[in-house]
KOLZA-934780 format. One record per residue (C-alpha): residue number from 1; x, y, z. Coordinates in pm, 1 decimal. Layout:
% KOLZA-934780
   seq          u          v          w
   NUM          X          Y          Z
...
END
This chain:
% KOLZA-934780
   seq          u          v          w
     1    16784.3    29573.5     5804.0
     2    16890.0    29233.0     5686.9
     3    16833.6    29066.0     5356.6
     4    16857.6    29172.9     4997.5
     5    16688.3    29469.8     4843.9
     6    16453.5    29328.1     4579.1
     7    16582.4    29395.5     4227.4
     8    16248.4    29519.7     4094.5
     9    16216.7    29767.5     4382.4
    10    16570.7    29888.6     4318.7
    11    16502.9    29936.8     3946.6
    12    16180.3    30122.2     4022.7
    13    16359.0    30360.8     4260.0
    14    16650.0    30406.1     4017.7
    15    16405.8    30491.6     3740.7
    16    16210.0    30738.3     3955.8
    17    16511.0    30912.0     4110.2
    18    16768.7    30916.1     3829.7
    19    16654.4    30794.1     3490.6
    20    16327.1    30987.0     3455.4
    21    16464.7    31323.3     3577.0
    22    16767.3    31296.7     3346.1
    23    16545.6    31199.9     3051.3
    24    16309.4    31491.7     3124.8
    25    16603.7    31730.7     3145.3
    26    16745.3    31606.9     2816.5
    27    16403.0    31640.9     2650.6
    28    16395.6    32008.4     2752.9
    29    16754.9    32063.7     2634.9
    30    16748.6    32056.0     2254.0
    31    17117.7    32139.3     2209.7
    32    17440.2    32064.1     2391.6
    33    17503.6    32440.5     2389.9
    34    17204.1    32481.7     2623.3
    35    17401.2    32282.4     2880.4
    36    17682.7    32541.2     2902.8
    37    17546.9    32720.6     3215.1
    38    17504.8    32391.0     3401.5
    39    17840.3    32257.1     3288.8
    40    18013.7    32584.5     3375.6
    41    17873.5    32562.8     3726.6
    42    17944.0    32189.4     3756.8
    43    18235.7    32117.1     3521.4
    44    18276.8    31769.0     3669.7
    45    17960.1    31670.9     3476.8
    46    18127.4    31738.5     3142.0
    47    18268.3    31421.0     2997.2
    48    18543.1    31436.8     2733.3
    49    18304.6    31403.4     2432.4
    50    18085.7    31685.5     2570.3
    51    18389.8    31909.4     2621.6
    52    18514.7    31833.0     2270.7
    53    18177.1    31912.4     2112.1
    54    18142.1    32239.2     2304.4
    55    18499.6    32334.1     2220.0
    56    18426.7    32266.8     1852.1
    57    18132.6    32508.0     1881.9
    58    18345.9    32776.0     2050.5
    59    18257.8    32721.8     2416.8
    60    18535.6    32652.9     2666.8
    61    18442.3    32510.8     3005.0
    62    18645.1    32561.4     3322.8
    63    18871.6    32275.7     3421.0
    64    18750.2    32040.2     3689.3
END
């Protein structure tokens, strides 16, 4: 498999596999508090600003 992967094909796959599913998920998640079950199961997904906002609202996530 030699040669470069065409940029437009890469962007199309990136959009289909990552960007659209994340955007759909965020559309269905009206509040950061709704993310607590996911972030409790996968604390590595919680970036510092997310942890700070949840902490401000009274939710503590497990450490990574």
